[in-house]
VOVO-398686 format. One record per residue (C-alpha): x, y, z; residue in one letter. Coordinates in steps of 0.5 Angstrom, whole numbers. Example, Ala and Ser with C-alpha at 12.3 -4.5 7.8 and 13.67 -1.06 7.14 Angstrom:
2
<pt xx="25" yy="-9" zz="16" timi="A"/>
<pt xx="27" yy="-2" zz="14" timi="S"/>
This chain:
426
<pt xx="-38" yy="-13" zz="-127" timi="M"/>
<pt xx="-42" yy="-8" zz="-122" timi="I"/>
<pt xx="-39" yy="-1" zz="-126" timi="T"/>
<pt xx="-35" yy="4" zz="-121" timi="R"/>
<pt xx="-42" yy="9" zz="-122" timi="R"/>
<pt xx="-47" yy="3" zz="-120" timi="R"/>
<pt xx="-42" yy="2" zz="-114" timi="L"/>
<pt xx="-42" yy="10" zz="-112" timi="L"/>
<pt xx="-49" yy="9" zz="-113" timi="E"/>
<pt xx="-50" yy="2" zz="-108" timi="T"/>
<pt xx="-45" yy="5" zz="-103" timi="A"/>
<pt xx="-49" yy="12" zz="-103" timi="A"/>
<pt xx="-56" yy="10" zz="-102" timi="V"/>
<pt xx="-56" yy="2" zz="-98" timi="G"/>
<pt xx="-48" yy="3" zz="-96" timi="G"/>
<pt xx="-47" yy="-4" zz="-99" timi="L"/>
<pt xx="-40" yy="-6" zz="-100" timi="L"/>
<pt xx="-37" yy="-7" zz="-107" timi="S"/>
<pt xx="-40" yy="-13" zz="-110" timi="A"/>
<pt xx="-35" yy="-13" zz="-115" timi="T"/>
<pt xx="-32" yy="-21" zz="-116" timi="D"/>
<pt xx="-25" yy="-18" zz="-115" timi="T"/>
<pt xx="-25" yy="-16" zz="-107" timi="I"/>
<pt xx="-24" yy="-23" zz="-105" timi="F"/>
<pt xx="-20" yy="-26" zz="-110" timi="K"/>
<pt xx="-16" yy="-30" zz="-110" timi="P"/>
<pt xx="-18" yy="-32" zz="-103" timi="A"/>
<pt xx="-24" yy="-35" zz="-106" timi="L"/>
<pt xx="-22" yy="-36" zz="-114" timi="A"/>
<pt xx="-21" yy="-44" zz="-111" timi="A"/>
<pt xx="-27" yy="-46" zz="-109" timi="G"/>
<pt xx="-25" yy="-45" zz="-102" timi="K"/>
<pt xx="-31" yy="-42" zz="-98" timi="A"/>
<pt xx="-30" yy="-36" zz="-93" timi="A"/>
<pt xx="-34" yy="-36" zz="-86" timi="K"/>
<pt xx="-34" yy="-29" zz="-81" timi="I"/>
<pt xx="-37" yy="-28" zz="-74" timi="G"/>
<pt xx="-39" yy="-22" zz="-72" timi="Y"/>
<pt xx="-41" yy="-20" zz="-65" timi="V"/>
<pt xx="-45" yy="-14" zz="-62" timi="S"/>
<pt xx="-50" yy="-11" zz="-57" timi="P"/>
<pt xx="-56" yy="-11" zz="-62" timi="Q"/>
<pt xx="-59" yy="-11" zz="-55" timi="S"/>
<pt xx="-60" yy="-8" zz="-48" timi="G"/>
<pt xx="-56" yy="-2" zz="-47" timi="P"/>
<pt xx="-51" yy="-1" zz="-51" timi="L"/>
<pt xx="-55" yy="-3" zz="-57" timi="A"/>
<pt xx="-54" yy="5" zz="-59" timi="A"/>
<pt xx="-47" yy="2" zz="-61" timi="F"/>
<pt xx="-50" yy="-3" zz="-66" timi="A"/>
<pt xx="-55" yy="2" zz="-70" timi="E"/>
<pt xx="-52" yy="1" zz="-77" timi="A"/>
<pt xx="-50" yy="-6" zz="-76" timi="D"/>
<pt xx="-56" yy="-9" zz="-80" timi="K"/>
<pt xx="-56" yy="-3" zz="-86" timi="F"/>
<pt xx="-48" yy="-6" zz="-86" timi="I"/>
<pt xx="-48" yy="-13" zz="-87" timi="I"/>
<pt xx="-54" yy="-14" zz="-91" timi="D"/>
<pt xx="-51" yy="-10" zz="-97" timi="G"/>
<pt xx="-45" yy="-14" zz="-95" timi="F"/>
<pt xx="-49" yy="-20" zz="-96" timi="N"/>
<pt xx="-54" yy="-18" zz="-101" timi="A"/>
<pt xx="-47" yy="-15" zz="-106" timi="A"/>
<pt xx="-42" yy="-22" zz="-105" timi="A"/>
<pt xx="-49" yy="-26" zz="-106" timi="K"/>
<pt xx="-50" yy="-23" zz="-112" timi="A"/>
<pt xx="-43" yy="-23" zz="-114" timi="A"/>
<pt xx="-43" yy="-31" zz="-113" timi="G"/>
<pt xx="-38" yy="-30" zz="-108" timi="L"/>
<pt xx="-38" yy="-36" zz="-102" timi="Q"/>
<pt xx="-37" yy="-32" zz="-96" timi="V"/>
<pt xx="-42" yy="-32" zz="-90" timi="Q"/>
<pt xx="-43" yy="-28" zz="-85" timi="V"/>
<pt xx="-46" yy="-30" zz="-78" timi="V"/>
<pt xx="-49" yy="-25" zz="-74" timi="V"/>
<pt xx="-49" yy="-26" zz="-66" timi="K"/>
<pt xx="-52" yy="-21" zz="-61" timi="D"/>
<pt xx="-48" yy="-20" zz="-54" timi="S"/>
<pt xx="-54" yy="-17" zz="-51" timi="Q"/>
<pt xx="-49" yy="-11" zz="-47" timi="S"/>
<pt xx="-47" yy="-18" zz="-43" timi="N"/>
<pt xx="-40" yy="-20" zz="-43" timi="P"/>
<pt xx="-42" yy="-27" zz="-41" timi="N"/>
<pt xx="-47" yy="-28" zz="-47" timi="R"/>
<pt xx="-41" yy="-25" zz="-51" timi="A"/>
<pt xx="-37" yy="-30" zz="-49" timi="A"/>
<pt xx="-41" yy="-36" zz="-50" timi="E"/>
<pt xx="-43" yy="-33" zz="-57" timi="V"/>
<pt xx="-36" yy="-33" zz="-59" timi="A"/>
<pt xx="-35" yy="-40" zz="-57" timi="K"/>
<pt xx="-41" yy="-42" zz="-61" timi="E"/>
<pt xx="-38" yy="-39" zz="-67" timi="L"/>
<pt xx="-32" yy="-42" zz="-67" timi="I"/>
<pt xx="-34" yy="-49" zz="-65" timi="V"/>
<pt xx="-41" yy="-49" zz="-67" timi="S"/>
<pt xx="-41" yy="-45" zz="-73" timi="D"/>
<pt xx="-34" yy="-46" zz="-75" timi="K"/>
<pt xx="-32" yy="-39" zz="-77" timi="V"/>
<pt xx="-25" yy="-37" zz="-80" timi="N"/>
<pt xx="-26" yy="-30" zz="-78" timi="L"/>
<pt xx="-29" yy="-26" zz="-72" timi="M"/>
<pt xx="-31" yy="-20" zz="-72" timi="L"/>
<pt xx="-32" yy="-16" zz="-66" timi="V"/>
<pt xx="-35" yy="-9" zz="-64" timi="A"/>
<pt xx="-37" yy="-4" zz="-59" timi="S"/>
<pt xx="-35" yy="-3" zz="-52" timi="T"/>
<pt xx="-29" yy="-7" zz="-48" timi="P"/>
<pt xx="-36" yy="-11" zz="-46" timi="E"/>
<pt xx="-36" yy="-14" zz="-53" timi="T"/>
<pt xx="-29" yy="-14" zz="-55" timi="T"/>
<pt xx="-26" yy="-17" zz="-49" timi="N"/>
<pt xx="-30" yy="-23" zz="-48" timi="P"/>
<pt xx="-29" yy="-24" zz="-56" timi="V"/>
<pt xx="-23" yy="-23" zz="-57" timi="S"/>
<pt xx="-21" yy="-28" zz="-50" timi="T"/>
<pt xx="-24" yy="-33" zz="-53" timi="T"/>
<pt xx="-21" yy="-33" zz="-60" timi="C"/>
<pt xx="-14" yy="-32" zz="-57" timi="E"/>
<pt xx="-16" yy="-39" zz="-53" timi="S"/>
<pt xx="-18" yy="-42" zz="-60" timi="E"/>
<pt xx="-13" yy="-40" zz="-64" timi="G"/>
<pt xx="-18" yy="-36" zz="-68" timi="L"/>
<pt xx="-16" yy="-29" zz="-72" timi="P"/>
<pt xx="-19" yy="-25" zz="-69" timi="C"/>
<pt xx="-22" yy="-16" zz="-71" timi="I"/>
<pt xx="-24" yy="-11" zz="-66" timi="S"/>
<pt xx="-26" yy="-4" zz="-65" timi="T"/>
<pt xx="-30" yy="2" zz="-62" timi="V"/>
<pt xx="-27" yy="0" zz="-56" timi="A"/>
<pt xx="-21" yy="4" zz="-53" timi="P"/>
<pt xx="-15" yy="0" zz="-54" timi="W"/>
<pt xx="-13" yy="1" zz="-46" timi="Q"/>
<pt xx="-20" yy="-3" zz="-43" timi="P"/>
<pt xx="-19" yy="-8" zz="-49" timi="W"/>
<pt xx="-12" yy="-9" zz="-48" timi="F"/>
<pt xx="-10" yy="-9" zz="-40" timi="I"/>
<pt xx="-18" yy="-12" zz="-39" timi="G"/>
<pt xx="-16" yy="-19" zz="-42" timi="Q"/>
<pt xx="-9" yy="-19" zz="-38" timi="Q"/>
<pt xx="-9" yy="-24" zz="-33" timi="G"/>
<pt xx="-8" yy="-21" zz="-28" timi="N"/>
<pt xx="-9" yy="-13" zz="-30" timi="P"/>
<pt xx="-6" yy="-10" zz="-24" timi="G"/>
<pt xx="1" yy="-13" zz="-25" timi="D"/>
<pt xx="4" yy="-11" zz="-32" timi="P"/>
<pt xx="10" yy="-15" zz="-32" timi="A"/>
<pt xx="5" yy="-20" zz="-32" timi="S"/>
<pt xx="2" yy="-18" zz="-39" timi="W"/>
<pt xx="3" yy="-22" zz="-45" timi="K"/>
<pt xx="2" yy="-21" zz="-52" timi="P"/>
<pt xx="-3" yy="-23" zz="-57" timi="F"/>
<pt xx="-2" yy="-28" zz="-62" timi="S"/>
<pt xx="-9" yy="-27" zz="-66" timi="S"/>
<pt xx="-13" yy="-22" zz="-64" timi="S"/>
<pt xx="-12" yy="-15" zz="-67" timi="Y"/>
<pt xx="-15" yy="-7" zz="-65" timi="H"/>
<pt xx="-16" yy="-1" zz="-68" timi="F"/>
<pt xx="-19" yy="5" zz="-65" timi="F"/>
<pt xx="-16" yy="11" zz="-61" timi="W"/>
<pt xx="-14" yy="11" zz="-54" timi="G"/>
<pt xx="-15" yy="15" zz="-47" timi="L"/>
<pt xx="-9" yy="19" zz="-49" timi="E"/>
<pt xx="-12" yy="21" zz="-54" timi="D"/>
<pt xx="-20" yy="22" zz="-51" timi="V"/>
<pt xx="-16" yy="26" zz="-45" timi="I"/>
<pt xx="-12" yy="31" zz="-50" timi="A"/>
<pt xx="-19" yy="31" zz="-54" timi="V"/>
<pt xx="-23" yy="33" zz="-48" timi="F"/>
<pt xx="-17" yy="37" zz="-44" timi="T"/>
<pt xx="-16" yy="42" zz="-51" timi="N"/>
<pt xx="-23" yy="43" zz="-51" timi="M"/>
<pt xx="-25" yy="45" zz="-44" timi="W"/>
<pt xx="-18" yy="50" zz="-44" timi="A"/>
<pt xx="-22" yy="54" zz="-50" timi="Q"/>
<pt xx="-26" yy="56" zz="-44" timi="L"/>
<pt xx="-25" yy="59" zz="-37" timi="S"/>
<pt xx="-25" yy="55" zz="-31" timi="T"/>
<pt xx="-24" yy="53" zz="-24" timi="N"/>
<pt xx="-20" yy="47" zz="-26" timi="K"/>
<pt xx="-25" yy="43" zz="-21" timi="Q"/>
<pt xx="-27" yy="36" zz="-26" timi="V"/>
<pt xx="-32" yy="31" zz="-23" timi="G"/>
<pt xx="-31" yy="24" zz="-25" timi="G"/>
<pt xx="-36" yy="20" zz="-27" timi="L"/>
<pt xx="-32" yy="12" zz="-28" timi="F"/>
<pt xx="-38" yy="6" zz="-27" timi="P"/>
<pt xx="-35" yy="-1" zz="-25" timi="N"/>
<pt xx="-34" yy="-3" zz="-33" timi="D"/>
<pt xx="-27" yy="-5" zz="-37" timi="G"/>
<pt xx="-29" yy="4" zz="-39" timi="D"/>
<pt xx="-30" yy="6" zz="-33" timi="G"/>
<pt xx="-24" yy="2" zz="-29" timi="N"/>
<pt xx="-19" yy="5" zz="-35" timi="A"/>
<pt xx="-21" yy="11" zz="-35" timi="W"/>
<pt xx="-21" yy="12" zz="-28" timi="G"/>
<pt xx="-15" yy="9" zz="-27" timi="D"/>
<pt xx="-10" yy="13" zz="-22" timi="P"/>
<pt xx="-4" yy="11" zz="-27" timi="K"/>
<pt xx="-7" yy="10" zz="-35" timi="V"/>
<pt xx="-13" yy="14" zz="-34" timi="G"/>
<pt xx="-15" yy="20" zz="-33" timi="F"/>
<pt xx="-13" yy="22" zz="-26" timi="P"/>
<pt xx="-5" yy="24" zz="-27" timi="P"/>
<pt xx="-6" yy="27" zz="-33" timi="V"/>
<pt xx="-10" yy="32" zz="-31" timi="L"/>
<pt xx="-6" yy="33" zz="-24" timi="T"/>
<pt xx="0" yy="34" zz="-29" timi="E"/>
<pt xx="-5" yy="40" zz="-33" timi="K"/>
<pt xx="-7" yy="44" zz="-27" timi="G"/>
<pt xx="-14" yy="41" zz="-27" timi="Y"/>
<pt xx="-17" yy="38" zz="-20" timi="K"/>
<pt xx="-20" yy="31" zz="-21" timi="L"/>
<pt xx="-27" yy="30" zz="-16" timi="I"/>
<pt xx="-28" yy="22" zz="-16" timi="D"/>
<pt xx="-34" yy="19" zz="-12" timi="P"/>
<pt xx="-32" yy="12" zz="-14" timi="G"/>
<pt xx="-34" yy="6" zz="-18" timi="R"/>
<pt xx="-41" yy="6" zz="-19" timi="Y"/>
<pt xx="-46" yy="1" zz="-23" timi="Q"/>
<pt xx="-49" yy="1" zz="-29" timi="N"/>
<pt xx="-57" yy="2" zz="-29" timi="L"/>
<pt xx="-56" yy="6" zz="-22" timi="S"/>
<pt xx="-62" yy="10" zz="-21" timi="D"/>
<pt xx="-59" yy="14" zz="-16" timi="D"/>
<pt xx="-53" yy="19" zz="-17" timi="F"/>
<pt xx="-55" yy="23" zz="-11" timi="S"/>
<pt xx="-48" yy="22" zz="-8" timi="A"/>
<pt xx="-44" yy="25" zz="-14" timi="Q"/>
<pt xx="-48" yy="30" zz="-16" timi="I"/>
<pt xx="-47" yy="32" zz="-8" timi="N"/>
<pt xx="-40" yy="31" zz="-9" timi="A"/>
<pt xx="-40" yy="35" zz="-14" timi="F"/>
<pt xx="-43" yy="40" zz="-12" timi="K"/>
<pt xx="-39" yy="41" zz="-6" timi="S"/>
<pt xx="-32" yy="41" zz="-10" timi="G"/>
<pt xx="-35" yy="47" zz="-14" timi="N"/>
<pt xx="-34" yy="43" zz="-20" timi="V"/>
<pt xx="-35" yy="46" zz="-26" timi="E"/>
<pt xx="-32" yy="42" zz="-31" timi="V"/>
<pt xx="-35" yy="34" zz="-31" timi="I"/>
<pt xx="-33" yy="28" zz="-35" timi="T"/>
<pt xx="-33" yy="21" zz="-35" timi="G"/>
<pt xx="-35" yy="14" zz="-40" timi="V"/>
<pt xx="-42" yy="14" zz="-39" timi="M"/>
<pt xx="-48" yy="8" zz="-42" timi="I"/>
<pt xx="-53" yy="12" zz="-45" timi="P"/>
<pt xx="-59" yy="10" zz="-40" timi="P"/>
<pt xx="-55" yy="13" zz="-34" timi="D"/>
<pt xx="-53" yy="20" zz="-37" timi="F"/>
<pt xx="-61" yy="21" zz="-37" timi="T"/>
<pt xx="-62" yy="20" zz="-30" timi="T"/>
<pt xx="-55" yy="23" zz="-28" timi="F"/>
<pt xx="-57" yy="30" zz="-32" timi="W"/>
<pt xx="-64" yy="29" zz="-31" timi="N"/>
<pt xx="-62" yy="29" zz="-24" timi="Q"/>
<pt xx="-56" yy="34" zz="-24" timi="A"/>
<pt xx="-62" yy="40" zz="-26" timi="K"/>
<pt xx="-67" yy="38" zz="-21" timi="Q"/>
<pt xx="-62" yy="38" zz="-15" timi="K"/>
<pt xx="-59" yy="45" zz="-19" timi="G"/>
<pt xx="-52" yy="43" zz="-21" timi="F"/>
<pt xx="-51" yy="46" zz="-27" timi="T"/>
<pt xx="-43" yy="46" zz="-30" timi="P"/>
<pt xx="-40" yy="50" zz="-35" timi="K"/>
<pt xx="-38" yy="43" zz="-38" timi="I"/>
<pt xx="-40" yy="36" zz="-40" timi="A"/>
<pt xx="-35" yy="32" zz="-43" timi="S"/>
<pt xx="-38" yy="25" zz="-43" timi="I"/>
<pt xx="-35" yy="19" zz="-47" timi="G"/>
<pt xx="-40" yy="14" zz="-50" timi="K"/>
<pt xx="-46" yy="17" zz="-47" timi="A"/>
<pt xx="-47" yy="22" zz="-52" timi="L"/>
<pt xx="-44" yy="19" zz="-58" timi="L"/>
<pt xx="-52" yy="18" zz="-60" timi="F"/>
<pt xx="-56" yy="24" zz="-63" timi="P"/>
<pt xx="-63" yy="19" zz="-60" timi="Q"/>
<pt xx="-58" yy="20" zz="-53" timi="A"/>
<pt xx="-58" yy="28" zz="-54" timi="V"/>
<pt xx="-65" yy="29" zz="-57" timi="E"/>
<pt xx="-67" yy="25" zz="-51" timi="A"/>
<pt xx="-65" yy="31" zz="-47" timi="L"/>
<pt xx="-70" yy="36" zz="-49" timi="G"/>
<pt xx="-67" yy="42" zz="-50" timi="K"/>
<pt xx="-62" yy="40" zz="-44" timi="Q"/>
<pt xx="-58" yy="37" zz="-49" timi="G"/>
<pt xx="-55" yy="43" zz="-52" timi="H"/>
<pt xx="-47" yy="45" zz="-52" timi="N"/>
<pt xx="-45" yy="38" zz="-49" timi="L"/>
<pt xx="-39" yy="35" zz="-51" timi="S"/>
<pt xx="-35" yy="29" zz="-53" timi="S"/>
<pt xx="-30" yy="25" zz="-57" timi="E"/>
<pt xx="-32" yy="25" zz="-65" timi="V"/>
<pt xx="-29" yy="19" zz="-68" timi="W"/>
<pt xx="-33" yy="19" zz="-75" timi="W"/>
<pt xx="-37" yy="24" zz="-79" timi="T"/>
<pt xx="-39" yy="25" zz="-86" timi="P"/>
<pt xx="-34" yy="31" zz="-85" timi="S"/>
<pt xx="-28" yy="26" zz="-85" timi="H"/>
<pt xx="-23" yy="26" zz="-91" timi="P"/>
<pt xx="-23" yy="18" zz="-92" timi="F"/>
<pt xx="-26" yy="13" zz="-97" timi="K"/>
<pt xx="-28" yy="7" zz="-97" timi="S"/>
<pt xx="-23" yy="2" zz="-100" timi="S"/>
<pt xx="-29" yy="-2" zz="-103" timi="L"/>
<pt xx="-33" yy="2" zz="-105" timi="T"/>
<pt xx="-30" yy="9" zz="-107" timi="G"/>
<pt xx="-36" yy="12" zz="-103" timi="A"/>
<pt xx="-33" yy="18" zz="-98" timi="S"/>
<pt xx="-36" yy="18" zz="-91" timi="A"/>
<pt xx="-41" yy="22" zz="-93" timi="K"/>
<pt xx="-44" yy="18" zz="-98" timi="E"/>
<pt xx="-44" yy="13" zz="-93" timi="L"/>
<pt xx="-47" yy="17" zz="-88" timi="A"/>
<pt xx="-52" yy="19" zz="-92" timi="D"/>
<pt xx="-53" yy="12" zz="-95" timi="G"/>
<pt xx="-55" yy="10" zz="-89" timi="F"/>
<pt xx="-60" yy="16" zz="-88" timi="T"/>
<pt xx="-64" yy="15" zz="-94" timi="A"/>
<pt xx="-63" yy="7" zz="-92" timi="A"/>
<pt xx="-67" yy="8" zz="-85" timi="T"/>
<pt xx="-69" yy="15" zz="-84" timi="K"/>
<pt xx="-65" yy="16" zz="-78" timi="R"/>
<pt xx="-59" yy="21" zz="-77" timi="P"/>
<pt xx="-52" yy="18" zz="-78" timi="W"/>
<pt xx="-48" yy="15" zz="-72" timi="T"/>
<pt xx="-40" yy="14" zz="-71" timi="Q"/>
<pt xx="-40" yy="7" zz="-71" timi="P"/>
<pt xx="-42" yy="7" zz="-79" timi="I"/>
<pt xx="-36" yy="8" zz="-81" timi="G"/>
<pt xx="-33" yy="3" zz="-77" timi="F"/>
<pt xx="-37" yy="-2" zz="-77" timi="V"/>
<pt xx="-36" yy="-1" zz="-85" timi="H"/>
<pt xx="-28" yy="-2" zz="-84" timi="A"/>
<pt xx="-28" yy="-8" zz="-81" timi="L"/>
<pt xx="-32" yy="-12" zz="-86" timi="F"/>
<pt xx="-26" yy="-8" zz="-91" timi="E"/>
<pt xx="-21" yy="-10" zz="-87" timi="I"/>
<pt xx="-24" yy="-17" zz="-87" timi="A"/>
<pt xx="-24" yy="-17" zz="-95" timi="A"/>
<pt xx="-18" yy="-14" zz="-96" timi="D"/>
<pt xx="-16" yy="-20" zz="-91" timi="V"/>
<pt xx="-19" yy="-25" zz="-95" timi="L"/>
<pt xx="-17" yy="-23" zz="-102" timi="K"/>
<pt xx="-9" yy="-24" zz="-99" timi="R"/>
<pt xx="-11" yy="-31" zz="-97" timi="V"/>
<pt xx="-12" yy="-37" zz="-101" timi="D"/>
<pt xx="-14" yy="-42" zz="-95" timi="D"/>
<pt xx="-18" yy="-37" zz="-91" timi="P"/>
<pt xx="-20" yy="-45" zz="-87" timi="T"/>
<pt xx="-13" yy="-44" zz="-85" timi="N"/>
<pt xx="-12" yy="-41" zz="-79" timi="A"/>
<pt xx="-5" yy="-39" zz="-79" timi="D"/>
<pt xx="-5" yy="-36" zz="-86" timi="K"/>
<pt xx="-11" yy="-32" zz="-84" timi="M"/>
<pt xx="-8" yy="-30" zz="-77" timi="I"/>
<pt xx="-1" yy="-27" zz="-82" timi="A"/>
<pt xx="-5" yy="-24" zz="-87" timi="A"/>
<pt xx="-9" yy="-20" zz="-81" timi="V"/>
<pt xx="-2" yy="-18" zz="-78" timi="A"/>
<pt xx="0" yy="-15" zz="-85" timi="A"/>
<pt xx="-6" yy="-12" zz="-86" timi="T"/>
<pt xx="-4" yy="-5" zz="-89" timi="K"/>
<pt xx="-11" yy="-1" zz="-92" timi="L"/>
<pt xx="-13" yy="6" zz="-93" timi="D"/>
<pt xx="-21" yy="5" zz="-90" timi="T"/>
<pt xx="-26" yy="10" zz="-88" timi="I"/>
<pt xx="-23" yy="11" zz="-81" timi="V"/>
<pt xx="-17" yy="13" zz="-84" timi="G"/>
<pt xx="-10" yy="8" zz="-84" timi="P"/>
<pt xx="-10" yy="1" zz="-81" timi="I"/>
<pt xx="-4" yy="-2" zz="-80" timi="A"/>
<pt xx="-2" yy="-5" zz="-74" timi="W"/>
<pt xx="5" yy="-1" zz="-72" timi="N"/>
<pt xx="4" yy="-1" zz="-64" timi="G"/>
<pt xx="1" yy="3" zz="-59" timi="A"/>
<pt xx="5" yy="5" zz="-53" timi="K"/>
<pt xx="3" yy="4" zz="-45" timi="L"/>
<pt xx="10" yy="3" zz="-41" timi="P"/>
<pt xx="12" yy="-1" zz="-39" timi="P"/>
<pt xx="9" yy="-5" zz="-45" timi="F"/>
<pt xx="7" yy="-4" zz="-53" timi="A"/>
<pt xx="2" yy="-7" zz="-55" timi="A"/>
<pt xx="4" yy="-9" zz="-62" timi="K"/>
<pt xx="-3" yy="-12" zz="-64" timi="N"/>
<pt xx="-6" yy="-5" zz="-63" timi="V"/>
<pt xx="-8" yy="1" zz="-69" timi="C"/>
<pt xx="-10" yy="8" zz="-67" timi="K"/>
<pt xx="-15" yy="12" zz="-71" timi="T"/>
<pt xx="-16" yy="19" zz="-72" timi="P"/>
<pt xx="-19" yy="23" zz="-66" timi="L"/>
<pt xx="-23" yy="30" zz="-65" timi="V"/>
<pt xx="-28" yy="33" zz="-60" timi="G"/>
<pt xx="-35" yy="36" zz="-61" timi="G"/>
<pt xx="-41" yy="39" zz="-58" timi="Q"/>
<pt xx="-48" yy="38" zz="-59" timi="W"/>
<pt xx="-52" yy="45" zz="-62" timi="R"/>
<pt xx="-59" yy="45" zz="-62" timi="L"/>
<pt xx="-62" yy="47" zz="-68" timi="K"/>
<pt xx="-68" yy="52" zz="-69" timi="D"/>
<pt xx="-73" yy="47" zz="-72" timi="G"/>
<pt xx="-71" yy="42" zz="-67" timi="G"/>
<pt xx="-65" yy="37" zz="-67" timi="G"/>
<pt xx="-58" yy="37" zz="-65" timi="Y"/>
<pt xx="-52" yy="38" zz="-70" timi="D"/>
<pt xx="-46" yy="36" zz="-68" timi="L"/>
<pt xx="-41" yy="41" zz="-69" timi="V"/>
<pt xx="-33" yy="39" zz="-68" timi="I"/>
<pt xx="-30" yy="44" zz="-65" timi="T"/>
<pt xx="-23" yy="41" zz="-63" timi="D"/>
<pt xx="-18" yy="38" zz="-68" timi="N"/>
<pt xx="-12" yy="40" zz="-66" timi="K"/>
<pt xx="-11" yy="32" zz="-65" timi="T"/>
<pt xx="-13" yy="30" zz="-72" timi="A"/>
<pt xx="-12" yy="37" zz="-76" timi="P"/>
<pt xx="-13" yy="35" zz="-82" timi="N"/>
<pt xx="-21" yy="33" zz="-80" timi="I"/>
<pt xx="-24" yy="40" zz="-81" timi="P"/>
<pt xx="-26" yy="44" zz="-74" timi="A"/>
<pt xx="-33" yy="48" zz="-75" timi="S"/>
<pt xx="-34" yy="52" zz="-69" timi="G"/>
<pt xx="-31" yy="54" zz="-62" timi="K"/>
<pt xx="-34" yy="52" zz="-55" timi="M"/>
<pt xx="-39" yy="54" zz="-51" timi="E"/>
<pt xx="-41" yy="54" zz="-44" timi="P"/>
<pt xx="-47" yy="50" zz="-43" timi="I"/>
<pt xx="-53" yy="55" zz="-40" timi="A"/>
């Protein structure tokens, strides 16, 4: 048995899950081995989302081995490609015969993996994708809510579009603008949901007195954003928003600067989550804003190690010499939930028992409480969704170089401390 002191040291230095022999019992006490599949975009334009994967999974494997537990994690790379994500999910189910699927990071990976698990009757837990793109994107006819159906084996935890819209507009309200908003929505799962005229940004912005200028969908990895920039300049846009992959925002922002377009506010989902993406902009990243799902200051602890959010983040930095990133907490939480599910099942090879155990989850994790209590999407309720808290922040250039992420709005989650106010882009 590893002592609590050793567990906390392990969490702080290596981010490992607990190696105590109680984590997976009684699930593995009878000699039933468990196999977990994990899919994420470890290469391609979305690879930044998976930066912490190896750190967490290596620690999990080492801790499980040290404790003599019969559990194996089989990792697959979606290569940031939906077709590849579906292909490797099928491999994990058919060839590797996993008992539980975990998947993270953007609808391009979570959706095809979850859909594959649904068709095969395998329990699947997903995260790091707003719940609407995850849910709507898997329906046979996303444009026909009457045809939507609940999922039987797939469960999801993350925030929703209603949360990011509230966070962004709360941040914008701190500054004086003309309420002209430019939208940057790509032709992918996220972009189509964020720009959707019924469930996305348009109706809420109209209700709050903003005018959205949406030049239309563009293809990911575009090299020319002249049309969008010209539309924003013509519309006297002072706020831009959207959901872009990191390389696309870098291209857009550099071209905007070259064309003399600098809005007062730029709140961009996805692209501005990662310190390396902001650092790549040099000094031009100052006061760019984004949603914030997890930081070292979040007031939650791991159900496995007892480590705080700060201890987990510090462990990542100590092990990799890289700044913490937001997906660290959610990848860790995936394995927290997996461990909790296995602990409550006497035979992990029984898919029905595993699905029932996933559905019954009620766990306090490093990203907050997880229980599948549903989310509202009129006229439908997505019962297998758990929402997690969301706040907003700005990247601030430090005197010595690099950037700090400052939480500037916490109205949607007051238990997460704010540390500053919004400032306009110079």
